[in-house]
C-alpha positions as CSV (number, residue, x, y, z in Angstrom):
1,M,-0.9,-14.6,-10.8
2,A,-0.4,-10.6,-10.9
3,M,-2.5,-7.8,-9.2
4,P,-3.5,-4.6,-10.8
5,A,-2.4,-1.4,-9.2
6,S,-6.0,-0.1,-9.3
7,E,-6.7,-2.9,-7.0
8,I,-3.8,-2.2,-4.6
9,E,-5.0,1.2,-4.8
10,A,-8.7,0.3,-3.9
11,L,-8.1,-1.8,-1.1
12,I,-5.8,0.7,0.5
13,K,-8.2,3.6,0.1
14,A,-11.3,1.6,1.5
15,A,-9.2,0.9,4.7
16,I,-7.7,4.3,5.0
17,P,-10.4,6.7,3.6
18,D,-8.1,9.8,4.1
19,A,-5.2,8.1,2.4
20,N,-3.3,9.8,-0.7
21,V,-2.1,6.7,-2.4
22,T,0.5,6.6,-5.5
23,I,1.4,3.2,-6.9
24,E,4.2,2.5,-9.3
25,D,4.8,-0.7,-11.0
26,L,8.2,-1.2,-10.7
27,A,8.9,-4.1,-13.1
28,G,6.1,-3.5,-15.6
29,D,5.2,-7.4,-14.5
30,G,2.3,-6.8,-12.0
31,D,4.0,-8.4,-9.3
32,H,6.5,-5.7,-8.1
33,Y,5.1,-2.3,-6.9
34,A,6.1,0.9,-4.8
35,A,3.5,2.6,-3.1
36,T,3.6,5.9,-1.3
37,V,0.6,6.2,1.3
38,V,0.3,9.7,2.7
39,A,-2.7,10.0,5.4
40,E,-3.5,12.3,8.1
41,S,-4.5,9.4,10.1
42,F,-1.1,8.1,10.2
43,R,0.0,11.5,12.5
44,G,1.4,10.4,15.5
45,L,1.9,6.6,14.5
46,S,5.1,5.1,14.3
47,R,6.3,4.2,10.8
48,V,6.2,0.3,11.6
49,R,2.6,1.1,12.9
50,Q,1.6,3.0,9.5
51,H,3.3,0.2,7.5
52,Q,1.0,-2.6,9.5
53,I,-2.1,-0.6,8.8
54,V,-1.1,-0.7,4.9
55,Y,-0.3,-4.4,5.3
56,A,-3.4,-5.3,7.0
57,A,-5.5,-3.4,4.3
58,L,-3.8,-5.5,1.3
59,R,-5.7,-8.6,3.5
60,G,-2.6,-11.2,2.9
61,R,-2.1,-10.6,-0.5
62,V,1.7,-9.6,0.0
63,G,3.6,-12.6,-0.8
64,G,1.2,-14.2,-3.0
65,E,-0.6,-12.4,-5.6
66,L,1.2,-9.3,-4.7
67,H,4.8,-10.8,-4.6
68,A,6.7,-7.3,-3.7
69,L,5.9,-4.2,-2.2
70,A,8.1,-1.2,-1.4
71,L,6.2,0.9,0.9
72,Q,6.5,4.7,1.9
73,T,4.4,6.0,4.5
74,S,4.1,9.2,6.4
75,A,1.6,11.9,7.6
76,P,1.2,15.0,5.6
């Protein structure tokens, strides 16, 4: 089952309200995405912690509805 990019963006923004989120469908199949998440709340956090926050926002959908997510995070 595919997951729409708009749902990924909404889940991330709900958990990280200050995030600027860009989602790209890499294969056109709704299963393989690249996400760039830039948020002031990431400032001072390690890249690993930033990724953990984004994955938590997706509530366990990575590996299920969302087959693959290439993730880039940063503070502005």
